[in-house]
C-alpha positions in Angstrom: 92.4 84.9 111.7 89.9 82.8 113.9 89.6 80.2 111.1 93.4 79.8 111.0 93.6 79.7 114.8 90.9 77.1 115.1 92.2 74.9 112.2 95.5 74.9 114.0 93.8 73.9 117.2 92.4 70.9 115.4 95.7 70.0 113.8 95.3 71.5 110.3 97.9 73.9 108.9 96.6 76.7 106.8 97.7 79.8 104.9 96.1 83.2 105.4 96.4 85.6 102.5 95.6 89.2 103.7 95.5 92.3 101.5 96.3 94.7 104.3 99.9 95.1 105.6 99.0 94.2 109.1 96.1 93.7 111.6 93.2 96.1 112.0 94.1 99.8 112.8 90.6 101.0 113.7 88.8 100.0 116.9 85.8 98.3 115.3 83.7 95.2 116.4 84.3 95.7 120.1 81.7 93.7 121.8 82.7 90.0 122.4 79.9 87.7 123.4 80.1 84.9 126.0 80.0 82.3 123.2 82.9 83.8 121.3 84.9 84.0 124.6 84.1 80.3 125.1 85.6 79.6 121.7 88.7 81.7 122.7 88.8 79.8 126.0 89.0 76.5 124.0 92.1 77.6 122.1 93.8 79.3 125.1 93.4 83.0 124.5 90.4 83.9 126.8 92.4 85.3 129.7 94.7 87.4 127.6 91.7 88.8 125.8 90.1 89.7 129.1 93.3 91.4 130.4 93.7 93.5 127.2 90.0 94.4 127.2 90.3 95.9 130.7 93.2 98.1 129.5 91.0 99.6 126.8 87.4 99.8 128.2 85.8 99.9 131.6 84.0 96.5 131.7 80.4 95.7 132.7 79.2 99.0 131.3 75.8 100.0 130.2 74.3 100.1 126.7 72.0 103.1 126.7 70.5 105.9 124.6 70.8 109.7 125.1 69.8 112.8 123.4 73.4 113.8 123.7 76.3 112.7 125.9 75.8 115.9 128.0 72.1 115.8 127.8 69.0 113.8 128.6 69.1 110.0 129.0 66.5 108.3 126.9 66.7 104.6 127.7 68.9 101.8 129.2 68.9 98.8 126.9 71.3 96.9 129.1 72.2 98.4 132.5 75.3 96.1 133.0 76.8 94.1 130.2 77.1 90.9 132.3 74.3 91.4 134.8 72.1 88.3 135.1 74.1 86.1 132.7 77.2 85.0 134.5 75.6 81.7 135.5 75.2 80.8 131.8 78.9 80.5 130.9 82.4 80.3 132.5 83.2 83.4 130.4 81.9 87.0 130.5 81.1 89.5 127.7 83.9 91.9 127.2 84.6 95.0 125.1 87.9 94.9 123.2 88.4 96.6 119.8 89.3 94.7 116.7 92.6 96.6 116.6 93.6 95.0 119.9 92.0 91.6 119.4 93.4 90.7 116.0 97.1 90.7 117.1 96.2 88.3 119.9 94.5 85.9 117.5 97.4 86.4 115.1 100.0 85.4 117.7 98.0 82.3 118.7 97.4 81.3 115.0 101.1 81.5 114.4 101.8 79.4 117.5 99.5 76.8 116.0 101.5 76.8 112.8 99.3 78.9 110.5 101.2 80.7 107.8 100.2 84.4 107.6 101.0 86.4 104.5 100.1 90.1 104.9 100.3 92.7 102.1 99.4 89.8 99.8 96.4 89.6 97.4 94.8 86.7 95.6 94.7 87.7 91.9 92.8 84.6 90.7 91.6 81.2 91.7 90.3 78.0 90.1 88.8 75.0 91.6 88.4 71.4 90.5 87.2 68.2 92.1 90.1 67.8 94.4 90.9 71.3 95.5 91.6 75.0 94.8 94.5 76.6 93.1 95.1 80.3 93.8 97.5 82.8 92.3 98.8 85.3 94.9 101.0 88.4 94.6 102.9 90.4 97.3 101.7 94.0 97.0 105.2 95.5 97.6 107.7 93.2 96.0 105.4 92.0 93.2 106.5 88.5 93.8 103.9 85.9 92.7 103.2 82.3 93.7 100.7 79.5 93.0 99.1 78.0 96.0 97.3 74.7 96.0 94.9 73.6 98.9 92.2 71.1 99.4 89.7 73.7 100.6 89.5 77.5 100.7 87.6 79.8 103.1 86.5 83.1 101.7 86.6 85.5 104.7 87.1 88.6 102.5 84.5 90.9 103.9 81.2 92.4 103.0 82.3 93.3 99.5 83.7 89.8 98.9 85.2 89.5 95.5 85.3 85.7 95.9 81.5 85.6 96.5 81.0 87.8 93.5 83.2 85.6 91.3 81.2 82.6 92.5 78.0 84.5 91.6 76.4 84.0 95.0 73.8 86.6 95.8 73.2 88.4 99.0 69.5 88.4 100.0 67.6 90.4 102.7 67.0 94.0 103.6 69.8 95.5 101.4 71.6 98.7 102.2 69.6 101.2 104.3 72.3 103.8 105.2 75.6 105.1 103.8 77.1 105.5 107.2 80.3 107.0 108.6 82.5 106.5 111.7 84.4 109.5 113.0 87.5 108.6 115.1 88.4 111.6 117.3 90.2 112.8 120.4 88.6 115.0 123.1 88.4 115.3 126.9 85.2 113.3 127.4 85.6 112.4 131.1 83.5 115.3 132.4 80.6 114.5 130.0 80.5 110.9 131.3 79.7 112.2 134.8 81.0 109.0 136.4 78.7 106.8 134.3 80.0 103.4 133.1 78.8 103.4 129.5 79.9 100.8 127.0 77.8 101.9 124.0 76.0 105.2 123.9 73.3 105.6 121.3 72.5 109.2 120.3 69.0 110.0 119.2 68.3 113.7 118.5 67.0 115.9 115.6 70.5 116.3 114.2 71.7 112.7 114.0 71.2 109.0 114.9 74.3 107.0 115.8 76.4 105.7 118.7 79.6 106.4 120.7 82.2 104.1 122.1 84.8 105.8 124.4 88.1 104.3 125.4 90.1 104.6 128.7 91.3 107.2 129.8 88.2 108.8 128.2 90.1 111.1 125.8 89.4 109.2 122.6 86.6 107.3 120.9 84.5 107.2 117.8 81.0 108.3 116.7 79.2 106.1 114.1 76.4 108.0 112.3 73.7 106.2 110.3 71.2 109.0 109.7 70.9 112.8 110.0 68.0 115.3 110.0 64.3 114.8 110.6 63.9 111.6 112.6 60.7 110.8 110.7 62.2 111.4 107.3 65.9 111.2 107.8 68.7 111.5 105.3 70.5 108.2 105.4 73.2 109.2 102.9 75.5 110.5 105.6 78.8 110.2 103.6 78.1 112.2 100.4 79.7 115.6 100.5 81.2 115.1 104.0 83.6 117.7 105.1 85.7 118.1 108.3 83.5 120.9 109.5 80.4 118.7 109.0 82.1 116.0 111.1 82.8 118.5 113.8 79.2 119.7 113.7 78.0 116.1 114.1 80.4 115.5 117.0 79.2 118.7 118.8 75.6 117.7 118.3 76.2 114.2 119.7 78.3 115.5 122.6 75.8 118.2 123.4 78.4 120.9 123.9 80.5 122.9 121.5 83.3 124.2 123.7 85.4 121.1 124.0 88.5 121.0 121.7 88.2 118.1 119.2 90.8 116.5 117.0 89.5 114.3 114.2 91.9 111.5 113.5 90.1 109.6 110.7 86.8 109.0 109.0 85.6 105.6 107.8 82.8 105.1 105.2 80.6 102.0 105.4 77.1 100.8 104.6 74.4 99.7 107.0 72.8 96.5 105.5 71.1 93.3 106.7 71.7 90.5 104.2 72.7 86.8 104.1 74.2 84.9 101.2 72.0 82.5 99.4 74.7 79.9 99.6 77.6 79.3 102.0 79.5 77.0 99.8 80.5 76.5 96.2 82.4 73.2 95.8 85.6 73.3 97.7 85.1 77.0 98.7 83.3 78.1 101.9 82.2 81.6 102.8 82.5 82.8 106.4 82.0 86.1 108.3 81.0 89.3 106.6 81.4 87.7 103.2 78.3 85.6 103.9 76.3 87.8 106.3 76.2 91.6 106.9 74.3 93.2 109.6 74.1 96.6 111.4 76.3 96.8 114.5 73.3 97.1 116.8 73.6 94.2 119.2 77.3 93.5 118.5 76.5 90.3 116.7 78.5 90.7 113.5 82.1 89.7 114.4 80.9 87.1 116.9 78.8 85.4 114.3 81.9 85.2 112.0 83.9 83.6 114.8 81.1 81.1 115.3 81.1 80.3 111.5 84.8 79.6 111.8 84.3 77.3 114.7 81.5 75.3 113.0 83.6 74.9 109.8 87.1 74.4 111.3 86.4 71.1 113.2 84.5 69.7 110.2 87.3 70.5 107.8 89.8 68.9 110.2 87.7 65.7 110.6 87.4 65.3 106.8 91.1 66.1 106.1 92.2 63.7 108.8 90.1 60.9 107.5 87.8 60.8 110.6 84.7 61.7 108.6 83.2 61.6 105.2 83.3 64.7 103.0 79.5 64.7 103.4 80.0 66.3 106.9 80.9 69.5 105.1 77.4 69.8 103.8 76.2 70.5 107.3 78.1 73.8 107.5 75.5 75.6 105.3 72.6 73.5 106.7 73.4 74.6 110.3 74.8 78.1 109.9 72.6 79.6 107.2 69.3 79.6 109.3 71.2 80.8 112.4 72.9 83.6 110.5 69.6 84.7 108.8 68.0 84.9 112.3 71.0 86.8 113.7 71.0 89.3 110.8 67.3 90.0 111.4 67.8 90.4 115.1 70.5 93.0 114.5 68.2 94.7 112.1 65.4 94.7 114.7 67.6 96.4 117.2 68.6 98.9 114.6 65.0 99.8 114.0 63.8 99.9 117.6 66.9 101.8 118.9 67.7 104.3 116.2 65.5 104.0 113.1 61.8 103.7 114.1 60.9 105.2 110.7 61.6 101.7 109.3 59.1 100.0 111.5 56.3 100.2 108.9 58.4 97.9 106.7 58.2 95.1 109.3 60.8 93.5 111.6 61.2 90.5 113.8 60.3 90.8 117.5 63.4 91.4 119.5 64.5 88.2 121.0 66.4 87.9 124.3 70.1 88.6 123.8 71.0 85.2 125.2 68.8 83.5 122.7 70.9 85.0 120.0 74.4 84.7 121.6 74.2 81.4 123.4 70.8 79.9 122.4 71.1 79.4 118.7 70.2 75.9 117.6 71.0 73.6 114.7 67.7 71.7 114.6 65.5 74.1 112.8 64.2 75.7 116.0 66.7 78.6 115.5 66.9 79.7 119.1 65.8 79.3 122.7 67.0 80.6 126.0 70.1 78.6 127.1 68.4 77.9 130.4 65.8 75.9 128.5 67.9 73.7 126.2 69.2 71.4 129.0 71.5 69.3 126.7 68.9 68.8 124.0 70.5 67.6 120.8 71.6 70.3 118.4 72.0 72.9 121.2 75.1 74.1 122.9 76.1 72.0 125.9 75.1 73.8 129.1 77.8 75.2 131.4 77.9 74.3 135.0 80.8 74.6 137.5 82.2 71.3 138.8 83.7 70.5 142.1 87.3 71.0 140.8 86.5 74.5 139.7 86.3 73.6 136.0 83.3 74.1 133.8 81.6 71.3 132.0 82.7 73.2 128.8 86.3 72.7 129.8 85.9 69.0 129.1 85.1 69.7 125.5 86.9 71.1 122.5 88.9 68.7 120.4 87.2 65.3 120.2 83.7 63.9 120.6 83.2 63.3 124.3 80.5 61.7 126.5 79.4 63.6 129.6 77.8 60.9 131.7 75.9 60.7 135.0 77.5 58.7 137.8 75.4 55.6 137.1 75.7 55.4 133.3 76.7 52.0 132.0 77.0 52.6 128.2 79.7 51.4 125.9 82.8 53.6 126.1 83.6 54.1 122.4 84.3 57.8 123.1 86.2 59.6 125.8 83.9 59.6 128.8 83.7 62.1 131.6 81.6 60.8 134.5 80.2 63.7 136.4 79.2 63.2 140.0 77.9 66.7 140.7 74.4 66.3 142.0 73.0 69.1 139.7 74.5 67.6 136.5 71.6 65.3 135.5 69.0 68.1 135.7 71.2 70.6 133.9 71.5 68.1 131.0 67.9 66.7 131.1 69.0 63.2 132.0 68.8 60.9 135.0 72.0 59.8 136.9 72.2 56.8 134.5 72.0 59.0 131.4 74.6 60.6 129.2 75.1 63.0 126.3 77.5 62.9 123.4 79.0 66.3 122.5 80.9 67.1 119.4 84.1 69.2 119.2 82.4 72.6 118.9 80.4 72.0 122.1 77.0 71.1 120.5 75.1 68.0 121.8 74.5 65.4 119.1 72.9 62.6 121.3 71.2 62.3 124.6 70.3 58.9 126.2 69.5 57.0 129.3 70.7 53.8 131.1 73.0 51.6 129.1 72.2 53.2 125.8 75.2 54.3 123.7 75.3 56.7 120.8 75.2 55.1 117.4 77.3 55.9 114.3 
């Protein structure tokens, strides 16, 4: 949905073929990072996402660990979701479930002339030198059609049939838990005891997992990744699961057994940490879970997929509109694959350190600062740095700063290459130029008042220079 929305933003019409009959029905993938919100801001949906998020979750909550919701607090990983990071972006982190977010993206994609076909499956596809031909079938009517496009994006999930057909392997840690998510209703307000909690990890001798609880605190879900002895746990949670077993797990996580509980649904999934060996096969590109899978610890998965879509969408648009050579599309894998591998490992490290210390002996990356992962990913081989440090260096995200008119520097970006220039810059104006007189701008971008930076449509700096210099190429 993000790919269709972003392609429309750049003037490219697309068709989305979706097996399901509608948007998501389960509240998954709820944490939206500042970077993803910046992308949503670019296409005009940031504010409605913020409003909807406030209807569903109390914002600025904590991410913490407990023995049980009614019991002992173990650790606070993040005391306030936006504390200490508001100066990095015009946007804030929010919590909004996939089931509420997808309809907002759907509506915007349709406004931007994307064609969305739900209850439709792709039965086969073939590609040649000039494009991809797919056979599609409506699940209810049985009506079939042949669709021809110059390019195809495979965003068909962790068990991507397109990836399998292309014989692209997933490499990494593999599957380390057959996990479950229990969706339930219960009066949870008294157990929260006035605490503002966004994600609640549960670590006790019965289970390891996490809660998310929705306003008005009478519903939520419990994801369970392991049960039994913490040193030698059973990670096959799903086999032989019964409703009574689900109730027992909920009672153990809540820490009380006298609250009436209604189980509404149970979802089965696998915890894994893998990245595809290739992100492209000819005219077909992989994005989202089809090209990287990671545990939900850190909330990076869905955000990384949206960032894949942004990186790819503007490049496809430039090539399709004749503004760039098809060679530009080679940079999608070159840029995204190292970043995705790093992000997958960071999610795994949080999984190990928060809920699965028994895996520590197998090794894991040191846990990087959240902002290094969410805003500080780089496209120059460095992989990441804190966004306070990048200062407009090429291949990093252009820094945010508020300008005198109440706009962010990021609001000047988004559809074309633009130059952000100091007040004394005298370079050739072959691109749209924004001269910025704010006294703090040069330091924020690592230039003098006579310097400038060239920023590409996705907000990444491609050139930084001084005096009368102009970007080449």
